[in-house]
C-alpha positions in Angstrom: -35.6 -29.0 110.8 -36.4 -27.9 107.3 -40.1 -27.7 106.6 -43.0 -25.2 106.1 -43.7 -22.8 109.0 -45.9 -19.9 109.8 -43.6 -17.4 111.5 -44.3 -14.2 113.4 -41.5 -11.7 113.9 -42.5 -9.4 116.8 -40.6 -6.2 117.8 -40.7 -4.4 121.1 -41.4 -0.8 120.1 -39.2 1.9 121.5 -36.8 -0.5 123.0 -33.7 1.6 122.3 -35.2 4.6 124.3 -36.4 2.2 127.0 -32.8 0.9 127.6 -31.2 4.3 127.3 -33.6 6.1 129.7 -34.0 3.5 132.5 -31.7 1.6 134.8 -30.9 -1.8 133.5 -32.5 -3.5 136.5 -35.7 -1.7 135.8 -35.7 -2.7 132.1 -35.1 -6.4 133.0 -37.2 -6.8 136.1 -40.1 -4.4 135.4 -40.6 -4.0 131.7 -39.3 -7.3 130.4 -40.6 -9.2 133.4 -44.1 -7.9 132.7 -43.7 -8.7 129.0 -42.7 -12.3 129.8 -45.8 -12.7 132.0 -48.0 -11.4 129.2 -46.2 -13.6 126.7 -46.7 -16.7 128.9 -50.4 -15.9 129.3 -50.8 -15.4 125.5 -49.0 -18.6 124.6 -50.5 -20.9 127.2 -53.9 -19.1 127.6 -54.3 -20.1 131.2 -54.0 -18.2 134.5 -51.9 -15.0 134.4 -48.6 -15.9 136.1 -47.7 -14.3 139.4 -43.9 -14.9 138.9 -41.8 -14.1 135.9 -41.7 -17.3 133.8 -38.4 -18.7 132.5 -37.7 -19.0 128.8 -38.1 -22.8 129.2 -41.6 -22.3 130.6 -42.4 -20.0 127.7 -41.3 -22.6 125.2 -43.1 -25.5 126.8 -46.1 -25.3 124.5 -47.0 -28.0 121.9 -48.4 -25.9 119.1 -46.0 -22.9 118.9 -42.3 -22.4 119.4 -40.6 -19.3 120.6 -37.2 -17.6 120.5 -36.1 -14.3 122.0 -33.3 -12.1 120.7 -33.0 -8.7 122.6 -36.0 -6.7 121.3 -37.2 -9.3 118.8 -39.4 -12.3 119.6 -39.9 -15.1 117.1 -43.1 -17.2 117.4 -43.7 -20.0 115.0 -45.9 -23.1 114.3 -44.3 -26.3 115.4 -46.3 -28.2 112.8 -47.9 -26.9 109.6 -51.5 -27.6 110.6 -54.6 -25.3 110.8 -54.7 -26.1 114.5 -51.2 -24.8 115.1 -51.8 -21.8 112.8 -54.8 -20.9 114.9 -52.8 -21.2 118.1 -50.1 -18.8 116.6 -52.6 -16.2 115.5 -54.6 -16.4 118.8 -51.3 -16.0 120.7 -50.5 -12.8 118.7 -54.0 -11.4 119.3 -53.7 -12.0 123.1 -50.2 -10.6 123.2 -51.0 -7.4 121.3 -54.2 -6.8 123.4 -52.4 -7.3 126.7 -49.5 -5.0 125.8 -51.4 -2.2 124.0 -51.6 0.0 127.2 -48.2 -0.9 128.5 -45.5 1.6 127.7 -42.2 -0.1 127.1 -43.7 -3.4 126.0 -45.9 -2.5 123.0 -45.5 -4.9 120.1 -45.6 -4.9 116.3 -45.7 -8.1 114.4 -45.2 -9.4 110.8 -46.4 -12.8 109.9 -45.3 -14.9 106.9 -45.3 -18.5 105.7 -42.9 -20.8 103.8 -40.0 -23.2 104.0 -37.5 -22.5 106.7 -34.8 -24.3 108.8 -35.4 -24.1 112.5 -33.1 -25.8 115.0 -34.0 -24.4 118.5 -31.3 -26.5 120.3 -28.6 -24.7 118.3 -30.4 -21.4 117.9 -30.5 -21.6 114.1 -33.5 -19.8 112.4 -33.1 -19.4 108.7 -35.5 -18.9 105.8 -37.4 -16.7 103.5 -40.5 -16.3 105.7 -38.4 -14.8 108.5 -37.1 -12.2 106.1 -40.6 -11.4 104.8 -42.1 -11.3 108.3 -39.3 -9.0 109.5 -39.7 -6.6 106.5 -43.5 -6.4 107.0 -43.1 -5.8 110.7 -40.6 -3.0 110.0 -42.9 -1.4 107.4 -46.0 -1.0 109.6 -46.9 2.3 111.2 -48.8 1.3 114.3 -48.9 -1.0 117.2 -50.4 -4.2 115.7 -49.7 -7.0 113.3 -50.3 -8.0 109.7 -49.9 -10.9 107.3 -47.8 -11.2 104.2 -49.3 -12.5 100.9 -47.7 -15.9 101.7 -49.3 -16.1 105.1 -52.7 -15.0 103.7 -52.5 -17.8 101.1 -51.8 -20.3 103.9 -55.0 -19.5 105.7 -57.8 -22.2 105.5 -60.8 -21.3 103.3 -63.0 -20.2 106.2 -60.5 -17.9 107.9 -60.7 -14.9 105.5 -64.5 -14.8 105.6 -66.0 -11.6 106.9 -67.4 -11.4 110.5 -69.4 -13.3 111.8 -68.9 -16.1 109.3 -65.1 -16.3 109.9 -65.7 -17.8 113.4 -62.9 -17.6 115.9 -60.0 -16.6 113.6 -58.5 -13.3 115.0 -58.2 -11.6 111.7 -59.7 -8.7 109.9 -59.2 -7.3 106.4 -57.8 -3.8 106.9 -55.8 -1.0 105.2 -52.7 -1.5 107.3 -50.7 1.8 107.6 -47.1 1.5 106.3 -44.3 3.9 105.6 -44.5 7.0 103.5 -48.2 7.5 104.5 -49.3 4.5 102.4 -51.5 1.6 103.2 -51.4 -2.1 102.5 -54.7 -4.0 102.3 -54.1 -7.3 104.0 -55.3 -9.3 107.0 -54.4 -7.7 110.3 -54.3 -9.4 113.7 -57.5 -8.5 115.4 -56.3 -7.8 119.0 -59.6 -6.0 119.8 -61.5 -9.3 120.3 -60.2 -9.8 123.8 -62.9 -9.5 126.5 -62.8 -5.9 127.9 -64.8 -3.1 129.1 -65.4 -0.2 126.6 -61.8 0.8 125.8 -60.8 4.4 125.2 -57.3 4.7 123.9 -55.8 7.9 125.2 -52.3 9.4 124.7 -51.5 9.8 128.3 -52.9 10.3 131.8 -53.3 14.0 131.1 -54.1 14.1 127.4 -56.6 12.2 125.2 -54.7 13.2 122.1 -51.0 14.1 121.6 -50.4 17.7 122.6 -48.6 20.1 120.3 -45.3 19.6 122.1 -45.3 15.9 121.6 -46.5 16.2 118.0 -43.5 18.4 117.3 -41.0 16.3 119.3 -42.2 12.8 118.2 -44.4 13.1 115.1 -43.7 9.5 114.0 -44.7 8.1 117.4 -47.8 10.2 117.4 -48.8 9.0 114.0 -48.4 5.4 115.0 -50.5 6.0 118.1 -53.3 7.6 116.0 -53.2 4.7 113.5 -53.5 2.2 116.4 -56.5 4.2 117.8 -58.1 4.3 114.3 -57.8 0.5 114.0 -59.4 -0.1 117.4 -62.2 2.4 116.8 -62.9 0.9 113.4 -63.0 -2.8 114.2 -63.7 -3.3 117.9 -67.1 -4.9 118.2 -67.1 -4.6 122.0 -66.8 -0.9 122.1 -69.3 -0.4 119.3 -72.1 -2.0 121.3 
């Protein structure tokens, strides 16, 4: 149906290496199975599932729709209302929080708004907001999510207010890291608002920070990790207490 949607394009980071370095059954049953459980929890926001949910179960939610293409997940508002918009942003916040520590299922999201044609029954998803959301997702240099200008303009008046006046909207104004060591000042998805014990983001089980060998081998990955850690340390109210 052609109408206005808020659309999130979410990418599974490192998916190519994940597929190349692991048996296919491990990718599907372990990594993607865990991601589907987290995605179901984030969308429905009820008990964490014990069994891997089907795509039909993931899509059975009245406020947001979902489509999945390999390493790309599309999440969109079913109706152009503030209630549905909140459901979408809340879903992204939960999803990013639940996957932030899980190698193989970390996510990066771009969110945009505008007229699109979405026909789930025939798997047709076309429109300018999909392109804008995809481009912003690709541009970011971290694990996280951010809004385009169009998505920001769609927010209700109270959403962009600074904390604590902004209420429950999982957004924070931030200098989002993008390519070429630049930053884009826009609203980021605040995944740190999930209830948690004081959280220390560490590079690995053996190193708090990326060691020299990893910095030389994977400088881009190390930079994205450092940017993600900076976001958490800058905005997380739980860990600042």
